[in-house]
N, C-alpha and C positions, 0 to 999 in steps of 0.2 A: 248710348249717350256718351259723348266725349267729356271727360272730367277735366276741370281746370287744374292747372299746375301751380298757379300763383294767385294769392289774394292780397289785397291791400291790408294794412294794419286795422283799419276800421272794419273791413269785412271779416278779418280774422277774429276780431273781438266779438262781433256779432255771432260768429259760429261757436266761439267759446261759451257765450251766454246761452247758446242753444244746447250746450252739453258736449261739444266736440273737444277732444284733448289736443293741446298744442305742446310740442316737445322743444325745449331749449337745448340745442346741440352744442353750445359753446363750451369752452373750457372753464375750469373753476375760477381762474383769475379774471376772465371776462365777466363771468356772472357776478363777481364781487362788486362790480360797478352798478349792479341793479338788474332786475329781470322784469319782463312784461308780467304784470300781475296775473296770477292764475295758471302760469305755465308749469310744466313738469320737466325735471332735469333728465336728459338722456344724452350724454356726450356722444359726439358724432362717431368716433371710432367704435365705441361699444354698440351703437345703434346699427352700424353697417355690418359689424362682425356677428352680432346675434339679434337680428331684427325681431325675431319671434318673442324676445323678452319684453319688447316695448310695443310691438304691433301684433297682438295675438290672432287677429283675423285678417285675411288677405283683402277683404272688401270693407274693412272698417275705416271710416273717415278720420284722418289724423293730420294736423298741421305741424310744420317744422319751422323753427325760427332760429336764426343765427345773428351775427352782428350786422351784416349788410344785405343778406339774402343770397349771396353767391354760393356759399357752401350748401345751403339747404336746397337751392335750385338743382345743383348737381346730385345731391342725395336723393331727391325725389325721383329723378330719372333713373338712378341706379337701383332704387328699391322697386320702382315700377317694373323694371326689367326682371325682378325676382317674383313678380306676380301681385305686388301690393298696388291695388288699382285706384285707391281713393285717398291719395296723399297730395298735399299742396304745401307750398312754401310762402312765407310772408315776404312780400316785396319790400326791399329796403331794410328788412330785419329789425333788430332792437333799436338801431340808430333812428330809423324813421318812426318807429313806434314812440320813441321818446320825443322826437321833434313834433309829432302831432298831438302831444300832450295827453296821451293815453296813460292809464295808471301803471306805475312802476313800483317795485319793491325798493326799499332804501339801500343805498350803497353800503357795503361792508368795509371798504377801505377807500382811501383817497385816490384820486386819479393819478397823482404823482407817484404814489407807492406802486400802483398796478402797472404804470408805464415803465418805471425804473426797473422792475424785476420781472417784466413780461416774459423774458426768455426762461427764467427759472420756473415761472408759473406753468409753462408748457410742459415741464418735465414731471411725469407722474411721481417720480421719486422725491420731488420737492413740493410742487404745488403751493397753494395758498397757505395751508397749515404749516408746511415746512418753512416757508418764507417768514411766517409769523414766529416760528421757533427761532430762526436766525435773529430776528429783530429783538427777541427777548434774551438772547444769549449774552454772556459776559466772558470775554477772553482776555487773559493777561499775557502781554507780550514783553519779554525781557530782552531789551536791546532794540534800538531804533537805527541800526546801521545797515550793513550789507544784507544780512538775512532779514532783519526786521522791516526793511523797506518794502520788498515785494509782499511779505506776509501782511503787513499793515494795509497796503494799497488794495490787495485783492480781497481781504476780509472786509474792508470798508466798502468796496464796490459790491461785494456779495450781500451786504446788508446786515452784517453782524452788528447788533445794536450798541453794545458797549465794548470799547477797546481800552484797556489800561496799558499805558506805555511806561516802561521803567528803564531809565538810562541816565547816567550822571554826566555824560560827555557833551561836548559842544561840536558843532560842525567844523571840520577842517577841509581845506581845499583838496587834500589828498583823498578824502572820502568820496568825492563826487564821481569818481571813476566807476563806482559800484553802488553807492548808497543813493538810489534814484528818487527817494522820497524828498531829498533835499536839493537845493539849487545854489547857484553862485551867490545870490543875495542872502543866503542863510549862513554863510561862513561866519563863525564866531558866535552863532546863536545856539541856544540849548537844543539838542536834537529832539527832545520830546516836544518842545514848543514848535519847532520847524515842522516836524511830522504832523502835529495836530492841525496846523494851518493847512497843510496840503490835503490831509484826509477830509477835513470839513469842506474844502473847496470841491473835492470829488463827490462827497455825499454829506450835505448839510444836516441830515437827520441823525447823524451819529452822535453818540455820547462818548467823548474821548477824555479819559482821565490821565493826567500827566504826573509823573513822579520823577523829578530830576535828582535821582539818588542812586547809589549802588545798592544792589540787593545784599543785605547782610543778615547775620544771625538775629540781630535785634529788631529787624523789620520784616523778615520774610513771611512770617505767619500773617501779619496784618495786611501786607501788600497782595498776597496771593489768595487769601481766604475769600470765599464768596464768589469765586469764578467757576465757570463750567469747564474750561480747558486752559492749560498753561502752555505757552510756546517758548521754546528756548532759542533765542537768536543771539546768544552771547558769544564771547571770544576767549573765555578763560575757564580753567578747570575749577577754580574755587567756587565760582557762581554755579556752575553745572552741578557739582555735588550737593551744594546747598539747596538748589531748586529741586533736585531729585529727592532729597530727604524730605522736604516740605510736601511735595506732591504725594509721596508714599504715605505720609502721616495723615494728610487730608483726603486721601483717596481721589486725587485729581489726575486725569490723563495728562501726560507730558509729551508734547510733540517736539522731538529733538532734531536738530540739524547742525551740521558743521561743514566748513569748507577750508581748503588749503591748496594753494597753487592751482592745479587743474582737477582736483578731486573733491568730492563731497559725499555726505552720507545723511540719511534720514531714517528715523524710527519713531515708534510710539511706545512709551513705557507707561504701563498701568497695571501693576501687579494685582490690584483689586479685581481686575477683569480677566486678564490673561497675560502669560509671560512674566518676565522679570522687570527689574528696574535698571537704570543707567549703571549703577554700581555692580550689578550682576555681570555686565559686559566689560566694564572697566573698573575693576576692584579698587585700584589705587591710581592717583594721578602720576604721570611720569615725572622724573626729576627735572628740575628747571633746565638743566643743560641739554636734555633730550627733547624738550618741547620747542616747537618752532617759534622763532621771534616774530611777533606780530608785524613789526615794521619792515622786516627784512625778507621773510619767506615769500611774500607776494601772493597775489591771487588774480586769476583771470576775471575781469570785471563782470562778465555775464554769469559766472558760475553761482554767485550768491542768489542771482535772480532765478536760476533754474532750481536750486535747492529750496529757496524760500517759497517758490510757487508749489513745490511738492509738499512742503510743510503746511501751507495754506489749504491745500487740497485735503490733507489729513484732518485738519481742524474742522472743515466743513462736513466731512464724512462722519466725524465723531458727533458733531452737534445735531446732524440730521439723522444719525443712526442708519446710515446707508453704506453699502459696499463692504469692503474688507479692509479695515485700517491696518497699518503696519505693526500690529501687535505681535511680538515675538519674531520680528523680521528686521534686519538691518539692510536697507537699500543703499547700495554704493554706486556712485556714478563716476566715470572717468570721462571728462569732457573732451579730451584729445581724441579718444577713439569712439566717443559717444557710446560707451558700453556700460550696461547696468548689470549689477549682480545683486541677487537676493540671498542674504545669509541668514539661515534660521538661528534664532537665539533661544537659549534655554534659561531657566530660572535657577539661580544659585540658592539652594535651600539653607545655605549657611551664610547668606549675604548679610553684611553688617547693617544694611538699611532695611531690606524688605522681608527678611526671613521672619517667620512667626515668632521666633524667640529672640529677635533682635533687641538689644538693649537700648531703650529710648532715652538717651541722654539729651540735655538741652542742646539746641542748635548751636553749631560752632562754625566759625569761618576758617577755611583753609588758607594757607599762604597762596596768594594769587600766582598762578602759573599760566602762561599764555598757551592757548590750545588751538590756534587757527586764526583766521582773518575774518573780521566782520566788516 
C-alpha cells in the first residue's frame, strides 16, 4: 500500500486523536508564538541527525509539522529514504493549523519580539532563553561619544533591556565625524538625550536611563551599582581609574576600549573571575605632557566604530556567558595595516586596586588627563 506523505491540519488532528504522535520541528523562537495543541517538540536538525531518538520504529506512523509545511515535506522524503515508511507532513504547517481555528497553545512572547530577534533565536548559543537574558540585562555605558555610539547602537539593536548612559557633554559639530549616534540636528543638545532619542527610534522597547554628569568619586557607586556589565567609552584617565576601582569593589566586569589616531585596544577586566584589572596593566596615568591632546591628536573616524563594536561583542558574550571574553588579553588593532595583536595580561598581586591586601580608601578623583579621542 502506498502511504500518503501529506495530510491537512484537520486530518492530522484526527490522527492525533487516534493516538498518532506529531512532531513540531520548528526552532524555539518559532514555537514561542504557539504550537498546535498536543504536538511533541523535535527540532529538525536533531531529528534528521538522530531520527532513532524520535522515531524508534521504522514502520511507526508519525506526523511532522513546521511553519508552512515546506521543511517537513522535505524531511519526510529524507527520512523515508532511510527506511521510515509511515511518516507524513502537515500541509500548510502551523500557519494553516492556526488559520483553520484548530487548538493552539498560548504564545510565550509577542510577535514583535520574536520577529525583531529572529536571527538571534536561530543561534543555539542564544535562542529564546538567551534573548530573554539580554532583555533582563542592565548595562552601564560611560561616554556617549565615539566609542559609546556604536556600543549603544549595537547593544540596543541586540535587545539589551536597560542601558544607562553617563556623559556630561553636549554634541559638537566636530563630533559628527565619528559619533554616529548623533546627527546635525543634535548639535548643542546633551549627548545622553540625543543618544536616547536615537536608541528608542531603533528599539522602542528599551529602557534608557540618562545621567548628564561626569562620573566622579561622589556618584560612581550610585551610578554603576546594580548593573551586570560596565562599558568604558571614556576619553580620560581620571574616569578610567575611577571606573576600574568601582568595578573591582563591586565585582563587575569592565569592558575597556580606547582609540587614538589609527590605533585602538580592547580588553575585559574582571579580577573576580580571571586576570587583573586596568591598574594592573597601567599602574599610573602618564604625566599630562605625555598624554595626547584630545583636540589635536586626531582619530580616524571609523576607528571608534571598529573598537566600539568589539566592545559591544564582549558585552554580549559576558551577558550570554558564551565564547571566550577578552579576560587577561589586550586586543590591539592598527587600522592602517588592519593588523590585530593579542597581548596576554597578567595580574599584579601588589596592585593598589585589585590585590587581596589592597587598602580600600574612599573613592577619589584623579586630576583629569586626556587619554585618547572619543
